[in-house]
PyMOL Python script that loads the backbone (N, CA, C, O; Angstrom):
from pymol import cmd

cmd.read_pdbstr("""\
ATOM      1  N   MET A   1       0.931  -1.365   0.093  1.00  0.00           N
ATOM      2  CA  MET A   1       0.153   0.003   0.073  1.00  0.00           C
ATOM      3  C   MET A   1       0.836   1.371  -0.117  1.00  0.00           C
ATOM      4  O   MET A   1       1.674   1.699   0.722  1.00  0.00           O
ATOM      5  N   GLU A   2       0.604   2.061  -0.970  1.00  0.00           N
ATOM      6  CA  GLU A   2       1.365   3.342  -1.093  1.00  0.00           C
ATOM      7  C   GLU A   2       0.829   4.474  -0.365  1.00  0.00           C
ATOM      8  O   GLU A   2      -0.397   4.512  -0.263  1.00  0.00           O
ATOM      9  N   LEU A   3       1.517   5.413   0.164  1.00  0.00           N
ATOM     10  CA  LEU A   3       1.097   6.466   0.880  1.00  0.00           C
ATOM     11  C   LEU A   3       0.327   7.228  -0.047  1.00  0.00           C
ATOM     12  O   LEU A   3      -0.630   7.845   0.422  1.00  0.00           O
ATOM     13  N   ARG A   4       0.591   7.320  -1.461  1.00  0.00           N
ATOM     14  CA  ARG A   4       0.022   8.092  -2.585  1.00  0.00           C
ATOM     15  C   ARG A   4      -1.190   7.660  -2.962  1.00  0.00           C
ATOM     16  O   ARG A   4      -1.973   8.493  -3.418  1.00  0.00           O
ATOM     17  N   HIS A   5      -1.532   6.474  -2.865  1.00  0.00           N
ATOM     18  CA  HIS A   5      -2.825   5.814  -2.900  1.00  0.00           C
ATOM     19  C   HIS A   5      -3.649   6.072  -1.833  1.00  0.00           C
ATOM     20  O   HIS A   5      -4.830   6.258  -2.123  1.00  0.00           O
ATOM     21  N   LEU A   6      -3.288   6.143  -0.483  1.00  0.00           N
ATOM     22  CA  LEU A   6      -3.966   7.035   0.421  1.00  0.00           C
ATOM     23  C   LEU A   6      -4.446   8.362   0.301  1.00  0.00           C
ATOM     24  O   LEU A   6      -5.583   8.732   0.595  1.00  0.00           O
ATOM     25  N   GLU A   7      -3.557   9.038  -0.131  1.00  0.00           N
ATOM     26  CA  GLU A   7      -3.799  10.540  -0.458  1.00  0.00           C
ATOM     27  C   GLU A   7      -4.775  10.635  -1.455  1.00  0.00           C
ATOM     28  O   GLU A   7      -5.730  11.389  -1.269  1.00  0.00           O
ATOM     29  N   TYR A   8      -4.674   9.934  -2.566  1.00  0.00           N
ATOM     30  CA  TYR A   8      -5.707   9.829  -3.876  1.00  0.00           C
ATOM     31  C   TYR A   8      -6.995   9.625  -3.025  1.00  0.00           C
ATOM     32  O   TYR A   8      -7.866  10.489  -2.930  1.00  0.00           O
ATOM     33  N   PHE A   9      -7.042   8.457  -2.437  1.00  0.00           N
ATOM     34  CA  PHE A   9      -8.179   8.015  -1.839  1.00  0.00           C
ATOM     35  C   PHE A   9      -9.037   9.010  -0.925  1.00  0.00           C
ATOM     36  O   PHE A   9     -10.238   9.241  -1.065  1.00  0.00           O
ATOM     37  N   ILE A  10      -8.045   9.639   0.192  1.00  0.00           N
ATOM     38  CA  ILE A  10      -8.608  10.719   0.548  1.00  0.00           C
ATOM     39  C   ILE A  10      -9.425  11.861  -0.174  1.00  0.00           C
ATOM     40  O   ILE A  10     -10.584  12.155   0.116  1.00  0.00           O
ATOM     41  N   ALA A  11      -8.618  12.503  -1.215  1.00  0.00           N
ATOM     42  CA  ALA A  11      -8.898  13.483  -2.039  1.00  0.00           C
ATOM     43  C   ALA A  11     -10.382  13.170  -2.632  1.00  0.00           C
ATOM     44  O   ALA A  11     -11.259  14.032  -2.575  1.00  0.00           O
ATOM     45  N   VAL A  12     -10.622  11.839  -3.227  1.00  0.00           N
ATOM     46  CA  VAL A  12     -11.672  11.547  -3.718  1.00  0.00           C
ATOM     47  C   VAL A  12     -12.675  11.645  -2.896  1.00  0.00           C
ATOM     48  O   VAL A  12     -13.730  12.218  -3.166  1.00  0.00           O
ATOM     49  N   ALA A  13     -12.404  11.082  -1.821  1.00  0.00           N
ATOM     50  CA  ALA A  13     -13.741  11.052  -0.491  1.00  0.00           C
ATOM     51  C   ALA A  13     -13.983  12.227  -0.181  1.00  0.00           C
ATOM     52  O   ALA A  13     -15.172  12.322   0.123  1.00  0.00           O
ATOM     53  N   ALA A  14     -13.387  13.292  -0.093  1.00  0.00           N
ATOM     54  CA  ALA A  14     -13.448  14.701   0.339  1.00  0.00           C
ATOM     55  C   ALA A  14     -14.315  15.353  -0.911  1.00  0.00           C
ATOM     56  O   ALA A  14     -15.280  16.078  -0.671  1.00  0.00           O
ATOM     57  N   GLU A  15     -13.948  15.076  -2.115  1.00  0.00           N
ATOM     58  CA  GLU A  15     -14.386  15.711  -3.322  1.00  0.00           C
ATOM     59  C   GLU A  15     -15.770  14.722  -3.725  1.00  0.00           C
ATOM     60  O   GLU A  15     -16.666  15.325  -4.316  1.00  0.00           O
ATOM     61  N   LEU A  16     -15.940  13.592  -3.508  1.00  0.00           N
ATOM     62  CA  LEU A  16     -16.765  12.723  -4.000  1.00  0.00           C
ATOM     63  C   LEU A  16     -17.077  12.789  -5.512  1.00  0.00           C
ATOM     64  O   LEU A  16     -18.164  12.647  -6.072  1.00  0.00           O
ATOM     65  N   SER A  17     -15.947  13.022  -5.996  1.00  0.00           N
ATOM     66  CA  SER A  17     -15.884  13.130  -7.490  1.00  0.00           C
ATOM     67  C   SER A  17     -14.261  12.870  -7.851  1.00  0.00           C
ATOM     68  O   SER A  17     -13.279  13.304  -7.249  1.00  0.00           O
ATOM     69  N   PHE A  18     -14.320  12.020  -9.027  1.00  0.00           N
ATOM     70  CA  PHE A  18     -12.763  11.596  -9.318  1.00  0.00           C
ATOM     71  C   PHE A  18     -11.999  12.729 -10.239  1.00  0.00           C
ATOM     72  O   PHE A  18     -10.779  12.802 -10.382  1.00  0.00           O
ATOM     73  N   SER A  19     -12.945  13.564 -10.810  1.00  0.00           N
ATOM     74  CA  SER A  19     -12.594  14.714 -11.759  1.00  0.00           C
ATOM     75  C   SER A  19     -12.134  15.929 -10.777  1.00  0.00           C
ATOM     76  O   SER A  19     -11.065  16.531 -10.877  1.00  0.00           O
ATOM     77  N   ARG A  20     -13.077  16.156  -9.877  1.00  0.00           N
ATOM     78  CA  ARG A  20     -12.580  17.366  -9.032  1.00  0.00           C
ATOM     79  C   ARG A  20     -11.324  16.987  -8.108  1.00  0.00           C
ATOM     80  O   ARG A  20     -10.449  17.831  -7.911  1.00  0.00           O
ATOM     81  N   ALA A  21     -11.247  15.701  -7.544  1.00  0.00           N
ATOM     82  CA  ALA A  21     -10.114  15.242  -6.868  1.00  0.00           C
ATOM     83  C   ALA A  21      -8.949  15.406  -7.708  1.00  0.00           C
ATOM     84  O   ALA A  21      -7.927  15.885  -7.216  1.00  0.00           O
ATOM     85  N   ALA A  22      -8.989  15.096  -8.799  1.00  0.00           N
ATOM     86  CA  ALA A  22      -7.733  15.073  -9.819  1.00  0.00           C
ATOM     87  C   ALA A  22      -7.298  16.482  -9.885  1.00  0.00           C
ATOM     88  O   ALA A  22      -6.111  16.778  -9.748  1.00  0.00           O
ATOM     89  N   GLU A  23      -8.245  17.382 -10.097  1.00  0.00           N
ATOM     90  CA  GLU A  23      -7.731  18.759 -10.111  1.00  0.00           C
ATOM     91  C   GLU A  23      -7.158  19.218  -8.958  1.00  0.00           C
ATOM     92  O   GLU A  23      -6.070  19.791  -8.900  1.00  0.00           O
ATOM     93  N   ARG A  24      -8.049  18.914  -7.828  1.00  0.00           N
ATOM     94  CA  ARG A  24      -7.263  19.487  -6.535  1.00  0.00           C
ATOM     95  C   ARG A  24      -6.010  19.077  -6.277  1.00  0.00           C
ATOM     96  O   ARG A  24      -5.257  19.880  -5.726  1.00  0.00           O
ATOM     97  N   ILE A  25      -5.528  17.746  -6.619  1.00  0.00           N
ATOM     98  CA  ILE A  25      -4.203  17.120  -6.382  1.00  0.00           C
ATOM     99  C   ILE A  25      -3.317  17.274  -7.651  1.00  0.00           C
ATOM    100  O   ILE A  25      -2.152  16.897  -7.532  1.00  0.00           O
ATOM    101  N   HIS A  26      -3.654  17.704  -8.674  1.00  0.00           N
ATOM    102  CA  HIS A  26      -3.023  17.872  -9.887  1.00  0.00           C
ATOM    103  C   HIS A  26      -2.357  16.729 -10.438  1.00  0.00           C
ATOM    104  O   HIS A  26      -1.157  16.627 -10.696  1.00  0.00           O
ATOM    105  N   VAL A  27      -3.498  15.664 -10.629  1.00  0.00           N
ATOM    106  CA  VAL A  27      -2.980  14.266 -11.406  1.00  0.00           C
ATOM    107  C   VAL A  27      -3.988  14.226 -12.346  1.00  0.00           C
ATOM    108  O   VAL A  27      -5.012  14.901 -12.235  1.00  0.00           O
ATOM    109  N   VAL A  28      -3.742  13.398 -13.366  1.00  0.00           N
ATOM    110  CA  VAL A  28      -4.608  12.948 -14.472  1.00  0.00           C
ATOM    111  C   VAL A  28      -5.654  12.063 -13.958  1.00  0.00           C
ATOM    112  O   VAL A  28      -5.344  11.102 -13.254  1.00  0.00           O
ATOM    113  N   GLN A  29      -6.969  12.338 -14.283  1.00  0.00           N
ATOM    114  CA  GLN A  29      -8.200  11.587 -13.719  1.00  0.00           C
ATOM    115  C   GLN A  29      -8.038  10.086 -13.822  1.00  0.00           C
ATOM    116  O   GLN A  29      -8.389   9.381 -12.876  1.00  0.00           O
ATOM    117  N   SER A  30      -7.567   9.603 -14.832  1.00  0.00           N
ATOM    118  CA  SER A  30      -7.440   8.200 -15.315  1.00  0.00           C
ATOM    119  C   SER A  30      -6.169   7.658 -14.325  1.00  0.00           C
ATOM    120  O   SER A  30      -6.252   6.471 -14.012  1.00  0.00           O
ATOM    121  N   ALA A  31      -5.197   8.287 -13.890  1.00  0.00           N
ATOM    122  CA  ALA A  31      -4.182   7.891 -13.148  1.00  0.00           C
ATOM    123  C   ALA A  31      -4.911   7.832 -11.733  1.00  0.00           C
ATOM    124  O   ALA A  31      -4.594   6.877 -11.024  1.00  0.00           O
ATOM    125  N   LEU A  32      -5.794   8.683 -11.259  1.00  0.00           N
ATOM    126  CA  LEU A  32      -6.331   8.734  -9.967  1.00  0.00           C
ATOM    127  C   LEU A  32      -7.135   7.506  -9.646  1.00  0.00           C
ATOM    128  O   LEU A  32      -6.971   6.879  -8.600  1.00  0.00           O
ATOM    129  N   SER A  33      -8.244   7.088 -10.818  1.00  0.00           N
ATOM    130  CA  SER A  33      -9.055   6.342 -11.017  1.00  0.00           C
ATOM    131  C   SER A  33      -8.139   4.723 -10.740  1.00  0.00           C
ATOM    132  O   SER A  33      -8.388   3.926  -9.836  1.00  0.00           O
ATOM    133  N   VAL A  34      -7.240   4.603 -11.632  1.00  0.00           N
ATOM    134  CA  VAL A  34      -6.606   3.555 -11.448  1.00  0.00           C
ATOM    135  C   VAL A  34      -6.017   3.300 -10.306  1.00  0.00           C
ATOM    136  O   VAL A  34      -6.129   2.141  -9.905  1.00  0.00           O
ATOM    137  N   ALA A  35      -5.209   4.304  -9.434  1.00  0.00           N
ATOM    138  CA  ALA A  35      -4.718   4.129  -8.168  1.00  0.00           C
ATOM    139  C   ALA A  35      -5.835   3.806  -7.256  1.00  0.00           C
ATOM    140  O   ALA A  35      -5.650   2.805  -6.564  1.00  0.00           O
ATOM    141  N   VAL A  36      -6.942   4.427  -7.105  1.00  0.00           N
ATOM    142  CA  VAL A  36      -7.991   4.059  -6.348  1.00  0.00           C
ATOM    143  C   VAL A  36      -8.415   2.552  -6.482  1.00  0.00           C
ATOM    144  O   VAL A  36      -8.464   1.813  -5.499  1.00  0.00           O
ATOM    145  N   ALA A  37      -8.693   2.175  -7.642  1.00  0.00           N
ATOM    146  CA  ALA A  37      -9.077   0.842  -8.050  1.00  0.00           C
ATOM    147  C   ALA A  37      -7.803  -0.174  -7.671  1.00  0.00           C
ATOM    148  O   ALA A  37      -8.087  -1.299  -7.259  1.00  0.00           O
ATOM    149  N   LYS A  38      -6.849   0.092  -7.765  1.00  0.00           N
ATOM    150  CA  LYS A  38      -5.525  -0.894  -7.001  1.00  0.00           C
ATOM    151  C   LYS A  38      -5.690  -0.920  -5.699  1.00  0.00           C
ATOM    152  O   LYS A  38      -5.635  -2.015  -5.139  1.00  0.00           O
ATOM    153  N   LEU A  39      -5.893   0.098  -5.046  1.00  0.00           N
ATOM    154  CA  LEU A  39      -6.002   0.095  -3.486  1.00  0.00           C
ATOM    155  C   LEU A  39      -7.353  -0.822  -3.428  1.00  0.00           C
ATOM    156  O   LEU A  39      -7.233  -1.927  -2.898  1.00  0.00           O
ATOM    157  N   GLU A  40      -8.366  -0.518  -3.834  1.00  0.00           N
ATOM    158  CA  GLU A  40      -9.605  -1.536  -3.569  1.00  0.00           C
ATOM    159  C   GLU A  40      -9.140  -2.874  -3.849  1.00  0.00           C
ATOM    160  O   GLU A  40      -9.352  -3.736  -2.996  1.00  0.00           O
ATOM    161  N   LYS A  41      -8.624  -3.135  -4.761  1.00  0.00           N
ATOM    162  CA  LYS A  41      -8.245  -4.736  -5.197  1.00  0.00           C
ATOM    163  C   LYS A  41      -7.246  -5.061  -4.331  1.00  0.00           C
ATOM    164  O   LYS A  41      -7.199  -6.273  -4.122  1.00  0.00           O
ATOM    165  N   GLU A  42      -6.267  -4.288  -3.637  1.00  0.00           N
ATOM    166  CA  GLU A  42      -5.379  -4.781  -2.647  1.00  0.00           C
ATOM    167  C   GLU A  42      -6.215  -5.095  -1.360  1.00  0.00           C
ATOM    168  O   GLU A  42      -5.978  -6.075  -0.654  1.00  0.00           O
ATOM    169  N   LEU A  43      -7.231  -4.170  -1.103  1.00  0.00           N
ATOM    170  CA  LEU A  43      -7.840  -4.249   0.127  1.00  0.00           C
ATOM    171  C   LEU A  43      -8.755  -5.395   0.057  1.00  0.00           C
ATOM    172  O   LEU A  43      -9.029  -6.056   1.059  1.00  0.00           O
ATOM    173  N   GLY A  44      -9.213  -5.631  -1.063  1.00  0.00           N
ATOM    174  CA  GLY A  44     -10.372  -6.694  -1.458  1.00  0.00           C
ATOM    175  C   GLY A  44     -11.714  -6.173  -0.936  1.00  0.00           C
ATOM    176  O   GLY A  44     -12.578  -6.911  -0.461  1.00  0.00           O
ATOM    177  N   VAL A  45     -11.826  -4.786  -1.064  1.00  0.00           N
ATOM    178  CA  VAL A  45     -13.150  -4.084  -0.721  1.00  0.00           C
ATOM    179  C   VAL A  45     -13.357  -3.223  -1.851  1.00  0.00           C
ATOM    180  O   VAL A  45     -12.595  -2.888  -2.758  1.00  0.00           O
ATOM    181  N   ALA A  46     -14.631  -2.920  -1.585  1.00  0.00           N
ATOM    182  CA  ALA A  46     -15.105  -1.589  -2.626  1.00  0.00           C
ATOM    183  C   ALA A  46     -15.130  -0.271  -1.447  1.00  0.00           C
ATOM    184  O   ALA A  46     -15.669  -0.380  -0.346  1.00  0.00           O
ATOM    185  N   LEU A  47     -14.576   0.710  -1.836  1.00  0.00           N
ATOM    186  CA  LEU A  47     -14.562   1.806  -0.903  1.00  0.00           C
ATOM    187  C   LEU A  47     -15.566   2.658  -1.367  1.00  0.00           C
ATOM    188  O   LEU A  47     -16.346   3.165  -0.560  1.00  0.00           O
ATOM    189  N   PHE A  48     -15.656   2.904  -2.682  1.00  0.00           N
ATOM    190  CA  PHE A  48     -16.969   3.711  -3.230  1.00  0.00           C
ATOM    191  C   PHE A  48     -18.101   2.871  -3.838  1.00  0.00           C
ATOM    192  O   PHE A  48     -17.957   1.735  -4.290  1.00  0.00           O
ATOM    193  N   ASP A  49     -19.203   3.545  -3.796  1.00  0.00           N
ATOM    194  CA  ASP A  49     -20.205   3.085  -4.497  1.00  0.00           C
ATOM    195  C   ASP A  49     -20.362   4.125  -5.727  1.00  0.00           C
ATOM    196  O   ASP A  49     -20.566   5.332  -5.593  1.00  0.00           O
ATOM    197  N   ARG A  50     -20.221   3.393  -7.009  1.00  0.00           N
ATOM    198  CA  ARG A  50     -20.107   4.334  -8.243  1.00  0.00           C
ATOM    199  C   ARG A  50     -21.428   4.189  -8.966  1.00  0.00           C
ATOM    200  O   ARG A  50     -21.971   3.090  -9.079  1.00  0.00           O
ATOM    201  N   THR A  51     -21.870   5.149  -9.386  1.00  0.00           N
ATOM    202  CA  THR A  51     -22.918   5.081 -10.478  1.00  0.00           C
ATOM    203  C   THR A  51     -22.413   6.025 -11.624  1.00  0.00           C
ATOM    204  O   THR A  51     -21.477   6.794 -11.401  1.00  0.00           O
ATOM    205  N   ARG A  52     -23.035   5.971 -12.867  1.00  0.00           N
ATOM    206  CA  ARG A  52     -22.807   7.158 -13.718  1.00  0.00           C
ATOM    207  C   ARG A  52     -22.670   8.572 -13.178  1.00  0.00           C
ATOM    208  O   ARG A  52     -21.752   9.327 -13.500  1.00  0.00           O
ATOM    209  N   ARG A  53     -23.508   8.832 -12.455  1.00  0.00           N
ATOM    210  CA  ARG A  53     -23.771  10.195 -11.951  1.00  0.00           C
ATOM    211  C   ARG A  53     -23.006  10.853 -10.799  1.00  0.00           C
ATOM    212  O   ARG A  53     -22.705  12.040 -10.679  1.00  0.00           O
ATOM    213  N   GLN A  54     -22.725   9.692  -9.873  1.00  0.00           N
ATOM    214  CA  GLN A  54     -22.303  10.198  -8.577  1.00  0.00           C
ATOM    215  C   GLN A  54     -21.443   8.760  -7.944  1.00  0.00           C
ATOM    216  O   GLN A  54     -21.566   7.581  -8.277  1.00  0.00           O
ATOM    217  N   ILE A  55     -20.622   9.344  -6.997  1.00  0.00           N
ATOM    218  CA  ILE A  55     -20.042   8.255  -6.191  1.00  0.00           C
ATOM    219  C   ILE A  55     -20.327   8.531  -4.654  1.00  0.00           C
ATOM    220  O   ILE A  55     -20.709   9.622  -4.231  1.00  0.00           O
ATOM    221  N   ALA A  56     -20.112   7.496  -3.933  1.00  0.00           N
ATOM    222  CA  ALA A  56     -20.505   7.641  -2.331  1.00  0.00           C
ATOM    223  C   ALA A  56     -19.451   6.732  -1.693  1.00  0.00           C
ATOM    224  O   ALA A  56     -19.030   5.754  -2.311  1.00  0.00           O
ATOM    225  N   LEU A  57     -19.084   6.993  -0.650  1.00  0.00           N
ATOM    226  CA  LEU A  57     -18.220   6.219   0.032  1.00  0.00           C
ATOM    227  C   LEU A  57     -19.203   4.946   0.559  1.00  0.00           C
ATOM    228  O   LEU A  57     -20.393   5.134   0.813  1.00  0.00           O
ATOM    229  N   THR A  58     -18.654   3.838   0.669  1.00  0.00           N
ATOM    230  CA  THR A  58     -19.278   2.531   1.297  1.00  0.00           C
ATOM    231  C   THR A  58     -19.095   2.748   2.739  1.00  0.00           C
ATOM    232  O   THR A  58     -18.308   3.589   3.173  1.00  0.00           O
ATOM    233  N   ALA A  59     -19.850   1.959   3.514  1.00  0.00           N
ATOM    234  CA  ALA A  59     -19.608   1.897   4.952  1.00  0.00           C
ATOM    235  C   ALA A  59     -18.002   1.523   5.331  1.00  0.00           C
ATOM    236  O   ALA A  59     -17.357   2.106   6.202  1.00  0.00           O
ATOM    237  N   THR A  60     -17.595   0.626   4.643  1.00  0.00           N
ATOM    238  CA  THR A  60     -16.164   0.193   4.458  1.00  0.00           C
ATOM    239  C   THR A  60     -15.315   1.312   4.279  1.00  0.00           C
ATOM    240  O   THR A  60     -14.406   1.551   5.074  1.00  0.00           O
ATOM    241  N   GLY A  61     -15.535   1.964   3.354  1.00  0.00           N
ATOM    242  CA  GLY A  61     -14.942   3.302   2.654  1.00  0.00           C
ATOM    243  C   GLY A  61     -14.727   4.417   3.980  1.00  0.00           C
ATOM    244  O   GLY A  61     -13.625   4.892   4.255  1.00  0.00           O
ATOM    245  N   GLU A  62     -15.947   4.720   4.706  1.00  0.00           N
ATOM    246  CA  GLU A  62     -16.124   5.439   5.602  1.00  0.00           C
ATOM    247  C   GLU A  62     -14.942   5.140   6.888  1.00  0.00           C
ATOM    248  O   GLU A  62     -14.177   5.955   7.406  1.00  0.00           O
ATOM    249  N   VAL A  63     -15.062   4.084   7.097  1.00  0.00           N
ATOM    250  CA  VAL A  63     -14.156   3.357   8.173  1.00  0.00           C
ATOM    251  C   VAL A  63     -12.594   3.553   7.681  1.00  0.00           C
ATOM    252  O   VAL A  63     -11.777   4.057   8.450  1.00  0.00           O
ATOM    253  N   PHE A  64     -12.226   3.124   6.351  1.00  0.00           N
ATOM    254  CA  PHE A  64     -11.032   3.137   5.955  1.00  0.00           C
ATOM    255  C   PHE A  64     -10.466   4.601   5.903  1.00  0.00           C
ATOM    256  O   PHE A  64      -9.280   4.818   6.151  1.00  0.00           O
ATOM    257  N   LEU A  65     -11.352   5.602   5.574  1.00  0.00           N
ATOM    258  CA  LEU A  65     -11.098   6.897   5.469  1.00  0.00           C
ATOM    259  C   LEU A  65     -10.500   7.523   6.771  1.00  0.00           C
ATOM    260  O   LEU A  65      -9.583   8.344   6.783  1.00  0.00           O
ATOM    261  N   GLU A  66     -11.060   7.088   7.716  1.00  0.00           N
ATOM    262  CA  GLU A  66     -10.702   7.635   9.155  1.00  0.00           C
ATOM    263  C   GLU A  66      -9.200   7.139   9.333  1.00  0.00           C
ATOM    264  O   GLU A  66      -8.323   7.953   9.622  1.00  0.00           O
ATOM    265  N   HIS A  67      -8.934   5.856   9.164  1.00  0.00           N
ATOM    266  CA  HIS A  67      -7.464   5.205   9.256  1.00  0.00           C
ATOM    267  C   HIS A  67      -6.451   5.821   8.339  1.00  0.00           C
ATOM    268  O   HIS A  67      -5.274   6.039   8.626  1.00  0.00           O
ATOM    269  N   ALA A  68      -7.110   6.103   7.082  1.00  0.00           N
ATOM    270  CA  ALA A  68      -6.005   6.523   5.847  1.00  0.00           C
ATOM    271  C   ALA A  68      -5.507   8.173   6.515  1.00  0.00           C
ATOM    272  O   ALA A  68      -4.392   8.693   6.534  1.00  0.00           O
ATOM    273  N   ARG A  69      -6.652   8.610   6.948  1.00  0.00           N
ATOM    274  CA  ARG A  69      -6.285   9.934   7.501  1.00  0.00           C
ATOM    275  C   ARG A  69      -5.245   9.956   8.579  1.00  0.00           C
ATOM    276  O   ARG A  69      -4.300  10.742   8.518  1.00  0.00           O
ATOM    277  N   GLU A  70      -5.424   8.989   9.705  1.00  0.00           N
ATOM    278  CA  GLU A  70      -4.427   8.833  10.522  1.00  0.00           C
ATOM    279  C   GLU A  70      -3.086   8.421  10.033  1.00  0.00           C
ATOM    280  O   GLU A  70      -2.078   8.904  10.549  1.00  0.00           O
ATOM    281  N   VAL A  71      -3.018   7.571   9.084  1.00  0.00           N
ATOM    282  CA  VAL A  71      -1.783   7.107   8.531  1.00  0.00           C
ATOM    283  C   VAL A  71      -0.818   8.261   7.903  1.00  0.00           C
ATOM    284  O   VAL A  71       0.413   8.294   7.903  1.00  0.00           O
ATOM    285  N   ILE A  72      -1.843   9.290   7.315  1.00  0.00           N
ATOM    286  CA  ILE A  72      -1.066  10.335   6.391  1.00  0.00           C
ATOM    287  C   ILE A  72      -0.545  11.180   7.354  1.00  0.00           C
ATOM    288  O   ILE A  72       0.640  11.510   7.302  1.00  0.00           O
ATOM    289  N   HIS A  73      -1.381  11.621   8.339  1.00  0.00           N
ATOM    290  CA  HIS A  73      -0.825  12.492   9.521  1.00  0.00           C
ATOM    291  C   HIS A  73       0.386  11.863  10.085  1.00  0.00           C
ATOM    292  O   HIS A  73       1.391  12.555  10.247  1.00  0.00           O
ATOM    293  N   ALA A  74       0.378  10.546  10.414  1.00  0.00           N
ATOM    294  CA  ALA A  74       1.591  10.134  11.305  1.00  0.00           C
ATOM    295  C   ALA A  74       2.752  10.019  10.255  1.00  0.00           C
ATOM    296  O   ALA A  74       3.909  10.065  10.672  1.00  0.00           O
ATOM    297  N   ALA A  75       2.531   9.888   9.062  1.00  0.00           N
ATOM    298  CA  ALA A  75       3.789   9.926   7.921  1.00  0.00           C
ATOM    299  C   ALA A  75       4.274  11.476   7.849  1.00  0.00           C
ATOM    300  O   ALA A  75       5.468  11.773   7.863  1.00  0.00           O
ATOM    301  N   HIS A  76       3.270  12.395   7.775  1.00  0.00           N
ATOM    302  CA  HIS A  76       3.883  13.888   7.820  1.00  0.00           C
ATOM    303  C   HIS A  76       4.410  14.099   9.223  1.00  0.00           C
ATOM    304  O   HIS A  76       5.369  14.871   9.220  1.00  0.00           O
ATOM    305  N   ARG A  77       4.116  13.700  10.280  1.00  0.00           N
ATOM    306  CA  ARG A  77       4.662  14.184  11.646  1.00  0.00           C
ATOM    307  C   ARG A  77       6.117  13.464  11.523  1.00  0.00           C
ATOM    308  O   ARG A  77       7.138  14.104  11.776  1.00  0.00           O
ATOM    309  N   ALA A  78       6.155  12.196  11.150  1.00  0.00           N
ATOM    310  CA  ALA A  78       7.173  11.346  11.309  1.00  0.00           C
ATOM    311  C   ALA A  78       8.453  12.286  10.405  1.00  0.00           C
ATOM    312  O   ALA A  78       9.546  12.529  10.916  1.00  0.00           O
ATOM    313  N   SER A  79       8.106  12.685   9.153  1.00  0.00           N
ATOM    314  CA  SER A  79       8.954  13.284   8.293  1.00  0.00           C
ATOM    315  C   SER A  79       9.250  14.662   8.800  1.00  0.00           C
ATOM    316  O   SER A  79      10.404  15.074   8.689  1.00  0.00           O
ATOM    317  N   HIS A  80       8.267  15.470   9.384  1.00  0.00           N
ATOM    318  CA  HIS A  80       8.684  16.790  10.020  1.00  0.00           C
ATOM    319  C   HIS A  80       9.499  16.620  11.361  1.00  0.00           C
ATOM    320  O   HIS A  80      10.367  17.424  11.700  1.00  0.00           O
ATOM    321  N   ARG A  81       9.176  15.599  12.033  1.00  0.00           N
ATOM    322  CA  ARG A  81      10.129  15.613  13.231  1.00  0.00           C
ATOM    323  C   ARG A  81      11.554  14.994  13.072  1.00  0.00           C
ATOM    324  O   ARG A  81      12.483  15.147  13.865  1.00  0.00           O
ATOM    325  N   SER A  82      11.574  14.197  11.797  1.00  0.00           N
ATOM    326  CA  SER A  82      12.908  13.750  11.429  1.00  0.00           C
ATOM    327  C   SER A  82      13.763  14.967  10.890  1.00  0.00           C
ATOM    328  O   SER A  82      14.980  14.959  11.076  1.00  0.00           O
ATOM    329  N   ARG A  83      13.199  15.930  10.279  1.00  0.00           N
ATOM    330  CA  ARG A  83      13.862  17.047   9.783  1.00  0.00           C
ATOM    331  C   ARG A  83      14.241  17.927  10.846  1.00  0.00           C
ATOM    332  O   ARG A  83      15.321  18.508  10.745  1.00  0.00           O
ATOM    333  N   ILE A  84      13.548  18.106  11.806  1.00  0.00           N
ATOM    334  CA  ILE A  84      13.827  18.973  13.044  1.00  0.00           C
ATOM    335  C   ILE A  84      14.944  18.306  13.627  1.00  0.00           C
ATOM    336  O   ILE A  84      15.879  19.079  13.833  1.00  0.00           O
ATOM    337  N   THR A  85      15.168  17.041  13.984  1.00  0.00           N
ATOM    338  CA  THR A  85      16.026  16.352  14.813  1.00  0.00           C
ATOM    339  C   THR A  85      17.346  16.450  13.958  1.00  0.00           C
ATOM    340  O   THR A  85      18.387  16.639  14.586  1.00  0.00           O
ATOM    341  N   ALA A  86      17.402  16.342  12.608  1.00  0.00           N
ATOM    342  CA  ALA A  86      18.648  16.434  11.740  1.00  0.00           C
ATOM    343  C   ALA A  86      19.075  17.915  12.010  1.00  0.00           C
ATOM    344  O   ALA A  86      20.274  18.158  12.145  1.00  0.00           O
ATOM    345  N   ILE A  87      18.221  18.832  12.087  1.00  0.00           N
ATOM    346  CA  ILE A  87      18.717  20.287  12.281  1.00  0.00           C
ATOM    347  C   ILE A  87      19.431  20.581  13.772  1.00  0.00           C
ATOM    348  O   ILE A  87      20.394  21.327  13.947  1.00  0.00           O
ATOM    349  N   ASN A  88      18.883  19.986  14.570  1.00  0.00           N
ATOM    350  CA  ASN A  88      19.513  20.151  15.912  1.00  0.00           C
ATOM    351  C   ASN A  88      20.448  19.177  16.105  1.00  0.00           C
ATOM    352  O   ASN A  88      21.088  19.135  17.156  1.00  0.00           O
TER     353      ASN A  88
END
""", "prot")
cmd.dss("prot")
cmd.show_as("cartoon", "prot")
cmd.util.cbc("prot")
cmd.orient("prot")
């Protein structure tokens, strides 16, 4: 599981739109869709209910979103603290 895939998932969950999420994080929509699909395949669950007109988080997606945010925040904190330690 890649942090980038978690970040992509979080963006799509926030926007509830692949196209708006792609614009927000400056990636091509097809790459975003592929990354989220790979994440779902790796997890073995559907994170989104998709129809032609809209998407919504599944119950599993809602639970995963909470944990994905925690992982991303922890990774950013670890990176920040490492840089601070290196300076001192």
